[in-house]
Every structure is written in C-alpha cells, then in structure tokens.
C-alpha positions as CSV (number, residue, x, y, z in Angstrom):
1,X,7.7,-24.1,14.8
2,X,7.1,-21.8,17.7
3,X,4.9,-23.9,20.1
4,X,6.2,-25.6,23.2
5,X,4.4,-28.9,22.5
6,X,3.5,-31.1,19.5
7,X,0.0,-31.1,18.2
8,X,-1.6,-34.2,19.8
9,X,-2.6,-35.6,16.3
10,X,1.0,-35.2,15.1
11,X,2.2,-37.0,18.3
12,X,-0.2,-39.8,17.6
13,X,1.3,-40.2,14.1
14,X,4.8,-40.4,15.5
15,X,3.9,-43.0,18.1
16,X,4.6,-45.8,15.7
17,X,8.3,-44.9,16.0
18,X,8.5,-44.9,19.8
19,X,10.4,-48.2,20.0
20,X,13.1,-47.2,17.5
21,X,13.7,-43.6,18.7
22,X,16.8,-43.6,21.0
23,X,15.4,-41.0,23.4
24,X,11.6,-40.4,23.1
25,X,11.4,-37.4,25.4
26,X,14.3,-35.7,23.8
27,X,12.8,-36.5,20.3
28,X,9.4,-35.0,21.2
29,X,10.8,-31.9,22.7
30,X,13.1,-31.3,19.8
31,X,10.3,-31.8,17.2
32,X,8.4,-29.1,19.0
33,X,11.3,-26.6,19.0
34,X,12.2,-24.1,16.2
35,X,14.7,-25.4,13.7
36,X,18.1,-23.5,13.9
37,X,19.2,-22.1,10.5
38,X,22.4,-23.6,9.0
39,X,24.4,-23.7,5.8
40,X,27.9,-23.7,4.4
41,X,30.5,-21.2,3.3
42,X,31.5,-21.0,-0.4
43,X,34.9,-22.8,-0.5
44,X,36.1,-20.6,-3.4
45,X,35.2,-17.2,-1.9
46,X,37.1,-16.0,1.2
47,X,35.9,-13.8,4.1
48,X,32.4,-15.3,4.3
49,X,32.4,-15.5,8.1
50,X,33.6,-11.9,8.4
51,X,30.9,-10.6,6.1
52,X,28.2,-12.7,7.8
53,X,29.1,-11.2,11.2
54,X,29.1,-7.8,9.6
55,X,25.6,-8.5,8.4
56,X,24.6,-9.4,12.0
57,X,24.7,-13.2,12.0
58,X,25.6,-14.8,15.3
59,X,27.4,-17.6,13.5
60,X,29.5,-20.6,14.6
61,X,31.2,-23.4,12.6
62,X,29.8,-27.0,12.6
63,X,32.3,-29.5,14.0
64,X,31.6,-32.3,11.6
65,X,31.5,-30.6,8.2
66,X,34.3,-28.4,6.9
67,X,32.9,-25.0,6.1
68,X,29.5,-25.9,7.7
69,X,27.9,-23.1,9.8
70,X,25.0,-22.5,12.1
71,X,23.6,-19.2,13.4
72,X,21.2,-18.3,16.2
73,X,20.2,-14.9,14.8
74,X,20.6,-12.8,11.7
75,X,18.8,-11.0,8.9
76,X,16.8,-12.5,6.1
77,X,18.8,-13.6,3.0
78,X,17.5,-10.7,0.9
79,X,19.0,-8.4,3.6
80,X,22.4,-10.1,3.8
81,X,25.2,-8.7,1.7
82,X,27.2,-11.9,2.3
83,X,24.4,-14.0,0.8
84,X,23.9,-11.7,-2.2
85,X,27.6,-11.9,-2.9
86,X,27.5,-15.7,-2.9
87,X,29.7,-16.2,0.1
88,X,27.5,-18.7,1.8
89,X,24.4,-20.9,1.1
90,X,21.5,-21.9,3.4
91,X,20.9,-25.6,3.9
92,X,19.5,-27.7,6.8
93,X,22.3,-29.4,8.7
94,X,21.2,-33.0,8.1
95,X,20.6,-32.3,4.5
96,X,24.4,-31.8,4.1
97,X,25.0,-35.5,5.0
98,X,24.6,-37.1,1.5
99,X,27.4,-35.0,-0.1
100,X,29.6,-35.5,2.9
101,X,29.1,-39.3,2.6
102,X,29.6,-39.2,-1.2
103,X,32.9,-37.3,-0.9
104,X,33.0,-35.9,-4.5
105,X,36.3,-35.6,-6.3
106,X,37.0,-32.8,-8.8
107,X,36.7,-34.0,-12.3
108,X,34.1,-36.7,-11.6
109,X,30.7,-37.1,-13.4
110,X,28.0,-36.9,-10.8
111,X,24.2,-37.3,-10.9
112,X,21.8,-35.5,-8.6
113,X,18.7,-37.4,-9.7
114,X,16.0,-35.6,-7.8
115,X,17.8,-32.3,-7.5
116,X,15.1,-29.6,-6.7
117,X,15.5,-27.2,-5.0
118,X,19.2,-27.8,-5.7
119,X,21.0,-27.5,-2.3
120,X,22.9,-30.8,-2.8
121,X,23.7,-29.9,-6.4
122,X,25.3,-26.7,-5.2
123,X,27.3,-28.6,-2.5
124,X,28.6,-31.1,-5.1
125,X,29.5,-28.4,-7.6
126,X,31.4,-26.2,-5.1
127,X,33.2,-29.1,-3.4
128,X,34.4,-30.1,-6.9
129,X,36.0,-26.6,-7.2
130,X,33.9,-25.9,-10.3
131,X,35.4,-28.8,-12.3
132,X,33.9,-32.0,-13.6
133,X,30.2,-32.6,-14.3
134,X,27.1,-32.4,-12.1
135,X,23.9,-33.3,-13.8
136,X,21.1,-31.8,-11.8
137,X,17.8,-33.4,-12.7
138,X,14.2,-33.0,-11.6
139,X,11.0,-33.9,-13.4
140,X,9.3,-30.6,-12.5
141,X,11.2,-27.9,-14.3
142,X,9.5,-25.2,-12.3
143,X,11.0,-26.6,-9.1
144,X,14.5,-26.0,-10.6
145,X,14.0,-22.3,-10.8
146,X,15.5,-21.9,-7.3
147,X,18.5,-23.9,-8.5
148,X,19.0,-21.6,-11.5
149,X,19.3,-18.6,-9.1
150,X,21.7,-20.6,-6.9
151,X,23.9,-21.5,-10.0
152,X,24.1,-17.8,-10.8
153,X,24.7,-16.5,-7.3
154,X,27.4,-19.1,-6.5
155,X,28.9,-19.2,-9.9
156,X,28.7,-22.9,-10.8
157,X,30.0,-23.6,-14.3
158,X,30.1,-27.4,-13.8
159,X,26.3,-28.0,-13.5
160,X,24.1,-29.2,-16.4
161,X,20.3,-29.0,-15.6
162,X,18.0,-31.6,-17.1
163,X,14.2,-32.0,-16.7
164,X,13.3,-35.7,-16.8
165,X,11.4,-38.2,-14.8
166,X,14.1,-39.9,-12.7
167,X,12.8,-43.3,-13.7
168,X,13.3,-42.4,-17.4
169,X,15.5,-44.6,-19.6
170,X,17.1,-41.5,-21.0
171,X,20.0,-41.6,-18.5
172,X,23.0,-43.3,-20.0
173,X,24.0,-46.6,-18.5
174,X,27.3,-46.9,-16.6
175,X,28.3,-43.3,-17.3
176,X,28.3,-41.6,-13.9
177,X,31.0,-42.0,-11.2
178,X,28.6,-41.3,-8.3
179,X,25.0,-40.2,-7.6
180,X,22.8,-38.8,-5.0
181,X,19.2,-40.1,-4.9
182,X,17.4,-37.9,-2.4
183,X,13.9,-39.3,-3.3
184,X,10.5,-37.7,-2.9
185,X,9.2,-39.0,0.4
186,X,6.5,-38.4,3.1
187,X,8.7,-35.7,4.6
188,X,7.9,-36.5,8.2
189,X,11.4,-35.4,9.2
190,X,10.7,-31.8,8.2
191,X,8.0,-31.3,10.9
192,X,10.1,-28.7,12.6
193,X,9.6,-26.6,9.5
194,X,6.3,-28.1,8.4
195,X,4.5,-29.1,11.6
196,X,1.6,-30.9,9.9
197,X,3.8,-33.1,7.6
198,X,3.2,-36.3,9.6
199,X,-0.6,-35.8,9.2
200,X,-0.3,-36.2,5.4
201,X,1.1,-39.7,5.5
202,X,-0.7,-43.0,5.6
203,X,0.2,-46.7,5.1
204,X,-1.2,-46.4,1.5
205,X,0.9,-43.3,0.7
206,X,4.0,-44.8,2.1
207,X,3.5,-47.9,-0.1
208,X,3.0,-45.8,-3.2
209,X,6.1,-43.7,-2.4
210,X,8.2,-46.8,-1.8
211,X,7.4,-48.0,-5.3
212,X,8.6,-44.7,-6.8
213,X,11.6,-44.6,-4.6
214,X,12.7,-48.1,-5.5
215,X,12.4,-47.3,-9.2
216,X,14.4,-44.2,-8.8
217,X,17.1,-46.0,-6.9
218,X,17.4,-48.8,-9.4
219,X,17.5,-46.4,-12.4
220,X,20.3,-44.4,-10.7
221,X,22.3,-47.6,-10.1
222,X,21.9,-48.5,-13.7
223,X,23.4,-45.2,-14.6
224,X,26.5,-45.7,-12.4
225,X,29.7,-47.1,-13.9
226,X,31.2,-50.3,-12.2
227,X,32.7,-49.4,-8.9
228,X,30.5,-46.3,-8.7
229,X,29.0,-45.1,-5.4
230,X,25.6,-43.8,-4.5
231,X,23.9,-42.1,-1.5
232,X,20.2,-42.9,-1.1
233,X,18.5,-40.5,1.3
234,X,15.1,-39.3,2.6
235,X,13.8,-36.8,5.1
236,X,11.3,-39.2,6.6
237,X,11.3,-41.5,9.6
238,X,9.4,-44.2,7.9
239,X,11.3,-47.5,7.5
240,X,9.0,-48.4,4.6
241,X,10.6,-45.6,2.6
242,X,14.1,-46.1,4.0
243,X,15.6,-49.5,5.0
244,X,12.8,-51.5,3.3
245,X,13.4,-49.8,-0.1
246,X,17.1,-50.4,0.1
247,X,16.6,-54.0,1.4
248,X,14.5,-54.8,-1.7
249,X,17.2,-53.5,-4.0
250,X,20.0,-55.3,-2.2
251,X,18.1,-58.6,-2.6
252,X,17.2,-58.1,-6.3
253,X,19.9,-56.0,-7.9
254,X,23.2,-58.0,-8.2
255,X,26.4,-56.5,-7.1
256,X,25.1,-53.7,-4.8
257,X,26.6,-53.5,-1.3
258,X,26.3,-51.1,1.7
259,X,29.4,-49.3,2.6
260,X,30.2,-48.4,6.2
261,X,30.6,-44.7,6.8
262,X,31.2,-42.5,9.9
263,X,30.6,-38.8,10.4
264,X,32.6,-37.8,13.3
265,X,31.0,-35.1,15.4
266,X,27.4,-35.7,14.2
267,X,25.3,-38.1,16.3
268,X,23.4,-40.8,14.5
269,X,21.8,-44.2,15.0
270,X,22.4,-47.3,12.9
271,X,19.9,-48.3,10.3
272,X,17.3,-50.9,11.2
273,X,17.7,-54.6,10.4
274,X,14.1,-55.4,11.5
275,X,10.8,-53.7,11.1
276,X,7.2,-54.8,11.6
277,X,8.3,-58.4,12.0
278,X,10.3,-58.3,8.7
279,X,14.0,-59.2,8.9
280,X,16.0,-56.8,6.7
281,X,19.5,-57.1,5.2
282,X,22.1,-57.2,8.0
283,X,24.3,-54.7,6.2
284,X,21.7,-52.0,6.7
285,X,23.1,-51.5,10.2
286,X,25.7,-49.3,8.3
287,X,23.0,-46.9,7.2
288,X,22.6,-43.7,9.3
289,X,19.5,-42.4,11.0
290,X,19.4,-38.9,12.4
291,X,16.7,-38.2,15.0
292,X,15.7,-34.8,16.3
293,X,16.9,-34.9,19.9
294,X,20.1,-36.6,18.8
295,X,21.0,-33.7,16.5
296,X,19.4,-30.2,16.6
297,X,18.1,-30.6,13.1
298,X,15.4,-32.4,11.2
299,X,14.9,-36.1,10.7
300,X,17.0,-37.8,8.0
301,X,18.0,-41.2,6.6
302,X,21.1,-41.9,4.4
303,X,23.0,-44.9,3.2
304,X,26.1,-45.2,1.0
305,X,25.9,-48.0,-1.7
306,X,28.6,-49.3,-4.0
307,X,28.1,-50.9,-7.4
308,X,30.3,-53.9,-8.0
309,X,33.2,-53.5,-10.4
310,X,36.5,-51.5,-10.6
311,X,37.2,-49.6,-7.4
312,X,35.6,-46.2,-7.4
313,X,37.7,-43.1,-7.3
314,X,38.5,-42.6,-11.0
315,X,36.5,-40.4,-13.3
316,X,35.2,-43.1,-15.6
317,X,36.6,-41.3,-18.6
318,X,37.7,-43.6,-21.3
319,X,34.7,-45.9,-20.5
320,X,31.1,-45.3,-21.4
321,X,30.5,-42.0,-23.1
322,X,34.2,-41.2,-23.5
323,X,33.5,-39.5,-26.9
324,X,31.2,-36.9,-25.4
325,X,33.1,-33.6,-25.4
326,X,32.4,-30.6,-23.2
327,X,30.7,-27.5,-24.6
328,X,32.8,-24.9,-26.3
329,X,31.8,-21.9,-28.5
330,X,28.7,-22.9,-30.3
331,X,27.6,-26.5,-30.1
332,X,29.0,-28.8,-27.4
333,X,32.5,-29.9,-28.2
334,X,32.9,-27.5,-31.1
335,X,35.9,-25.1,-31.3
336,X,35.3,-21.5,-30.3
337,X,34.0,-19.4,-33.2
338,X,35.5,-16.1,-34.3
339,X,32.5,-14.3,-32.6
340,X,33.2,-16.0,-29.3
341,X,37.0,-15.3,-29.5
342,X,36.2,-11.6,-30.2
343,X,33.8,-11.4,-27.2
344,X,36.4,-12.9,-24.9
345,X,39.1,-10.5,-26.2
346,X,36.6,-7.7,-25.6
347,X,36.1,-8.8,-22.0
348,X,39.8,-9.2,-21.3
349,X,40.6,-5.8,-22.7
350,X,37.6,-3.9,-21.3
351,X,38.1,-5.2,-17.7
352,X,41.9,-5.5,-17.7
353,X,42.1,-9.2,-17.2
354,X,45.2,-11.4,-17.2
355,X,45.7,-13.6,-20.3
356,X,44.8,-16.7,-18.4
357,X,41.7,-15.3,-16.8
358,X,39.4,-17.9,-18.4
359,X,41.6,-21.0,-18.1
360,X,39.0,-22.8,-15.9
361,X,36.1,-22.1,-18.3
362,X,34.8,-22.9,-21.8
363,X,32.1,-20.8,-23.5
364,X,29.0,-21.8,-25.3
365,X,27.3,-19.3,-27.6
366,X,23.5,-18.9,-27.7
367,X,23.2,-16.6,-30.7
368,X,21.3,-13.4,-29.8
369,X,20.9,-14.4,-26.2
370,X,24.1,-15.1,-24.2
371,X,27.5,-16.4,-24.0
372,X,27.5,-19.1,-21.3
373,X,30.4,-20.2,-19.1
374,X,30.9,-23.9,-18.4
375,X,33.6,-25.9,-16.8
376,X,36.5,-26.9,-19.0
377,X,35.8,-30.5,-18.4
378,X,32.0,-30.5,-18.2
379,X,31.0,-33.6,-20.2
380,X,27.9,-34.2,-22.3
381,X,26.0,-37.2,-21.0
382,X,24.9,-39.2,-24.1
383,X,21.2,-38.9,-24.8
384,X,20.6,-36.0,-22.4
385,X,19.7,-32.5,-23.5
386,X,20.3,-30.0,-20.7
387,X,18.1,-27.0,-20.5
388,X,21.0,-25.1,-18.9
389,X,24.8,-25.5,-18.7
390,X,26.8,-23.4,-16.4
391,X,25.8,-19.8,-16.1
392,X,25.3,-16.8,-18.5
393,X,28.5,-14.8,-18.7
394,X,27.6,-12.2,-21.3
395,X,24.1,-10.9,-22.4
396,X,24.0,-10.4,-26.1
397,X,20.7,-8.4,-26.5
398,X,22.3,-5.0,-27.0
399,X,24.9,-3.6,-29.4
400,X,27.7,-4.3,-26.9
401,X,28.0,-7.6,-24.9
402,X,26.9,-7.0,-21.2
403,X,28.7,-8.6,-18.4
404,X,26.1,-10.4,-16.2
405,X,25.8,-10.1,-12.4
406,X,26.8,-13.7,-12.0
407,X,29.9,-13.2,-14.2
408,X,30.8,-10.1,-12.1
409,X,30.6,-12.3,-8.9
410,X,32.6,-15.1,-10.5
411,X,35.4,-12.7,-11.7
412,X,35.9,-11.6,-8.1
413,X,39.1,-9.4,-7.9
414,X,40.4,-10.3,-11.4
415,X,39.2,-7.1,-13.2
416,X,41.7,-4.2,-13.1
417,X,39.7,-1.8,-15.4
418,X,36.1,-0.7,-15.5
419,X,35.8,-1.3,-11.7
420,X,34.1,1.1,-9.3
421,X,33.5,1.0,-5.6
422,X,30.5,2.2,-3.6
423,X,29.8,2.6,0.1
424,X,27.5,0.2,1.9
425,X,24.7,2.8,1.9
426,X,25.0,3.3,-1.9
427,X,25.3,-0.4,-2.4
428,X,21.8,-1.0,-0.9
429,X,20.5,1.6,-3.3
430,X,22.2,-0.1,-6.2
431,X,20.7,-3.5,-5.1
432,X,17.3,-1.8,-5.1
433,X,17.9,-0.8,-8.7
434,X,18.7,2.9,-8.1
435,X,21.3,4.9,-9.9
436,X,24.2,5.8,-7.6
437,X,27.4,7.9,-7.7
438,X,30.5,5.7,-8.1
439,X,33.7,6.0,-6.1
440,X,36.7,5.8,-8.5
441,X,35.2,6.4,-11.8
442,X,35.5,3.9,-14.6
443,X,37.6,4.8,-17.7
444,X,34.6,5.9,-19.7
445,X,31.1,5.2,-20.7
446,X,30.3,1.5,-20.4
447,X,29.7,-1.4,-18.1
448,X,31.6,-1.6,-14.8
449,X,32.0,-4.2,-12.1
450,X,30.6,-2.8,-8.8
451,X,32.5,-3.5,-5.6
452,X,32.0,-2.6,-2.0
453,X,34.9,-3.0,0.4
454,X,36.7,-5.1,-2.2
455,X,33.8,-7.5,-2.8
456,X,31.9,-7.6,-6.1
457,X,28.2,-7.3,-6.2
458,X,27.1,-6.7,-9.7
459,X,27.3,-4.6,-12.9
460,X,26.5,-1.0,-13.5
461,X,26.3,1.2,-16.6
462,X,28.5,4.3,-16.1
463,X,27.4,7.5,-17.7
464,X,30.3,10.0,-17.5
465,X,28.1,12.9,-18.7
466,X,26.3,13.1,-15.4
467,X,28.6,10.9,-13.3
468,X,25.9,8.4,-12.6
469,X,26.1,4.6,-12.3
470,X,22.9,3.0,-13.4
471,X,22.1,-0.2,-11.6
472,X,21.9,-3.4,-13.7
473,X,21.2,-5.6,-10.7
474,X,18.6,-8.1,-11.8
475,X,15.1,-7.2,-10.7
476,X,14.3,-10.8,-9.9
477,X,17.3,-10.8,-7.5
478,X,15.6,-8.2,-5.3
479,X,13.9,-11.0,-3.4
480,X,16.4,-13.6,-4.8
481,X,13.7,-15.1,-7.0
482,X,13.9,-16.8,-10.4
483,X,16.7,-15.4,-12.6
484,X,15.6,-13.7,-15.8
C-alpha cells in the first residue's frame, strides 16, 4: 500500500476497534504504510543468508523466530537464485506465529486443516526436519497448487495433501498430535496488502464466517488425540471471528483449555475477555492479538488450545490409527518392489551416491508416471486419500528414469557422478530453458545434476556429441507457478 493515509471509508470500518487498539495513531499510520517483506530460511539448507545477499536482498534476522528474516529491498522471487534453490521461503511475519506457538516435534502427526496457500504447512514440515506426518488440507484443490510448488522447491517428503471440506467427518478421530486451524475469515488484518479488505465485511458476513469457523475448530479438536494441542488463528481484527468463536467452543466442548504462551521479542496484546457487552471466557486473556503499529506487519489473532487427556508431546503412535503404515514402493505400507529397488540402485550408481543416501526416505511407485519420495515415518491417516504424498523423485515417462528438479535440490551435495557446474550467467540461461555449455563434463550421455558455485539448481541432459547441456528446468518454474 503506497499511500500516506487510509481511505476514509476504510477508516470508518476500522473505527469499531478504536477502544481496543492499544495506540490508535500508530495503528492508523501503520495500516497506511507498505508491508515489509519477510520469511524464513530453510533449516536444512545452509548459506541462505549469503546467497540472499548475493541476490541483492538487504536482509536482517528476526529477533523472535529462529531463522526468521526480513528485508527492505531485493529482487522478485523469480529473479532470486536463493529462492529458486529453496534456501528461503516468503511469509508474512505474523503468519509465522501459529507454528511458533505449536512448536512441532519431529515424528509427530500434524494437521493443517485450512492449508492453502501452504506457508504454515511448509513451516511445519521443515521444522520437523522432514520427518513425521503433515496432512495439508483445503477444500479448494486449485488453491493448493501453490503448495505443490512449495513442496517441490523446499523438498518436503513428510507432507500429504488432501482436498476435503474441513468440516468433513472424513478426518479420523483422536489421530493427530497437533493441528493448526487458520480459518477463512474477513481478512481485515491484510489491509496493508489488500487496502479494501475492511470494506468487504459486514455484521452479517462476520456472523456467517463465525459459524464456519466454529465448525472447523470443533472438527479439528475431534481429530486431536487426548492431550493434543491446537492453534486457532485468523488474519482479522473482528472479535466475532476470534475470541467469540473460541469462547463458544470453550463453553460447549468439554475438556478444552487455553494455554498461556509468550513470544519473546514480538509485541502483542492479550485477547479480549469482553466485547460488545458480552463477557467472554477469562482464559482468553492468554490469546495473542497483533496490531499494526505494535508490530510492523499485518493484523493477526492466535490462541493455543489443549485437549484434555494424556500430556501432549508424544507422537500418538500405538493409539488410534497405529496400524496405518507409511507408503513404500507401490501401495502405502507395501514392501519395495523389484522395479523400485532397481530404480534406486540406478540412481545410486548413476550419481555416485553413498549406500545410505536414502535412509530418510521411502518411495512410492506410480506406474508409468513417477517414483515419489516420502518420509520414512509418514503415516497414512485412516479414511483419508491424499492427492499427493511427498514429492516426485523420478519421472518415468521415458526409457530411462529422469531425476526431477526437486530431487536434484533435495540431493544437495550427495551426488559425486553426473554432476556439472555452470557460471551464474549460464545458470540464468539454463533457468530460462536454454541449452548451455557445462563446466566439468559428466561421464557420458545422460541426466546430470546442475550446480552453480556448489549449489544445485536442477537437472540437464548432457549430449557429449556436441558438448551441450539441455535444460530440463520445468517450464512452469520460470515464474514459479504450478508444477507440472
């Protein structure tokens, strides 16, 4: 938002919050200012800050979130080598709050009920070091296309994508260790990106949204095991969609409590315990409100809930759904087939990989399409049929299996054969889909991992007859769109 003052009509819409905003003048001024870009570094891929600075980002770390970053200037993501290599991800600062509050543990079963566009899913998956299970769900499959690209670019083998209404009874009861319920809302807190957002809200729309939000929250609580934890969040200022929704659930769903939480270094206000003459549950003071002017970000609300039962912190395995195995070669839980074993042996030999190169992965065969990489302990939630698990590792459409771009990024420095390097100038040509001249030539005709200054960026087809390296960089990644 580039103007120096809020639209008077927008200001009129926000007037209803004057009495609960801690500093009205700072709030109004911040809402009229541009939103600073922010994000986080991939915890499993080093040198992200160095590459970002080489790209031209004026970047600094966030004090309250390990690996969190903010920058005041820099190129677009399509023009950033660090972004294309999956070294960092873009996410609004306050949008990182739910995952920080949830504190995921590697090996857990997690549910992101309203996942699109998938930023919180990606946070969960990377903070779990690629282990465990993250079910990323949204009822609109098209909205998950951005997440599909993110899964590939960041190399997330522990994500299973489902397309269901979050209120559906398809989610297994008492199966997940933790959940994030970032519900659809009136989005008033996004006005620094979408200046007219407050104009689209009304008392009637807030009431309709609150009914949906409550149903989503109750369904997610049902899917939690005893002792499980849940973060409910929105990007709106409206108490009707925040404290009032949680208040109703606290009063009607037995055994749900609010957990106190503190995020040192990120300013916030306590949740409301009264609104519009209505007295709300006293424990809602432990919820967190983030107001523009307090933090240089958008508006946000988040609260950490706990379901009664055994203390959270275990993985829940051995309880509900304990017989659901993770996917292997072929159907989920099945042993690897001879075809899969031969493919993995081919990859190991062709790229000179150590014998234990795939110890953190299992593989699922989609005959004639791909060999997909998933986490070794990714569990199958009973009754759910994911549309995607992990990421495609090999394409099987040709005579010889082709290493995918996402696999090349995931492998990092592991390959010792069929590796070639290119200059930065040649790399940009490669990313545009042009054939380039490789540095050290691969052993012979075939697919090769392409690196620049030690960092992998994709796969090329080396043709020794003319010394050319054909680019196999996905066309849809040119603008970082939907993966093919």
